[in-house]
C-alpha positions in Angstrom: -25.6 -10.3 -41.3 -22.7 -8.7 -39.3 -20.9 -5.9 -40.9 -17.1 -6.1 -41.0 -15.4 -3.5 -38.8 -12.5 -3.1 -41.3 -10.0 -4.9 -43.4 -6.8 -6.0 -41.7 -3.6 -6.6 -43.6 -0.6 -8.1 -41.7 2.6 -8.3 -43.7 0.5 -7.9 -46.9 -1.8 -10.8 -46.1 -5.4 -10.7 -45.0 -5.8 -11.2 -41.3 -8.1 -11.1 -38.3 -7.5 -9.2 -35.2 -8.6 -10.6 -31.9 -8.4 -8.3 -28.9 -8.0 -10.0 -25.6 -8.9 -8.0 -22.4 -8.1 -9.0 -18.9 -10.6 -9.0 -16.0 -10.2 -6.1 -13.6 -8.7 -8.2 -10.9 -6.3 -10.1 -13.1 -2.5 -9.6 -13.3 -1.6 -8.2 -16.7 1.7 -10.1 -17.0 0.2 -13.4 -15.9 -2.8 -13.0 -18.1 -0.7 -12.1 -21.1 1.7 -15.1 -20.6 -1.3 -17.5 -20.3 -2.8 -16.1 -23.6 0.5 -16.5 -25.4 0.9 -20.1 -24.2 -2.7 -20.8 -25.3 -1.9 -19.3 -28.7 1.0 -21.6 -29.1 -1.2 -24.6 -28.3 -3.7 -23.3 -30.9 -1.0 -22.9 -33.5 -0.5 -26.7 -33.4 -4.1 -27.4 -34.2 -4.5 -24.9 -37.0 -3.7 -25.7 -40.7 -0.1 -24.9 -41.7 -0.9 -21.8 -43.7 -2.6 -20.1 -40.8 -0.4 -18.4 -38.3 -1.1 -16.6 -35.0 1.0 -13.6 -34.1 0.9 -11.1 -31.2 0.8 -7.6 -32.5 0.9 -5.7 -29.2 1.4 -6.9 -25.7 1.2 -4.5 -22.7 2.9 -7.1 -20.5 6.2 -6.5 -22.4 6.0 -2.8 -21.5 5.2 -3.5 -17.9 8.0 -6.0 -17.5 10.5 -3.6 -19.1 9.3 -0.8 -16.7 9.8 -3.0 -13.7 13.2 -4.1 -14.8 14.2 -0.4 -15.4 12.9 0.5 -11.9 15.0 -2.3 -10.3 18.0 -1.2 -12.3 17.6 2.4 -11.3 17.2 1.4 -7.6 20.3 -0.6 -7.8 22.2 2.2 -9.4 21.0 4.6 -6.7 22.1 2.3 -3.9 25.6 1.9 -5.5 25.9 5.7 -6.0 24.9 6.4 -2.4 27.4 3.9 -1.1 30.2 5.4 -3.2 29.4 8.9 -2.2 29.2 7.9 1.5 32.5 6.1 1.3 34.2 9.0 -0.5 32.9 11.4 2.2 33.9 9.2 5.0 37.4 8.6 3.6 38.0 12.3 3.1 36.5 13.5 6.4 36.9 10.6 8.8 39.9 12.2 10.7 38.0 15.5 11.1 34.9 13.8 12.2 36.6 12.2 15.2 38.7 15.1 16.4 35.9 17.2 18.1 34.8 14.2 20.2 37.4 13.4 22.9 37.7 9.7 23.8 36.9 8.7 27.3 40.0 6.4 27.1 43.0 8.4 26.1 45.6 6.6 24.0 48.4 7.8 26.3 48.0 8.7 30.0 48.8 12.2 31.1 52.4 12.5 32.3 51.3 14.3 35.6 49.5 11.1 36.7 52.5 8.9 36.0 54.9 11.1 37.8 52.8 11.2 40.9 52.4 7.4 41.0 56.1 6.5 40.8 
């Protein structure tokens, strides 16, 4: 006869915990979503007084971490663009002065006087 590991009470009711582990090459998020969809199918088969609940799901944490990473990356790009625009707006005239243009905007007066 198997010995019970421990009594489980969920919301004051007796319950059973079923741990589901993924295979080493499986995607956590995909495996978790497939388990949850299978649980929904099982809920339809079970009697009305039996419910299936997910107590912990590592996929939720992983999805939240990925979303936070994407948001942080987007914020970093926006911040870099704003700083770059502010720097260029403030220093653009000074950046162009040290480099003479090969095509002057107005010709030297000495050349014009000799040509006429």
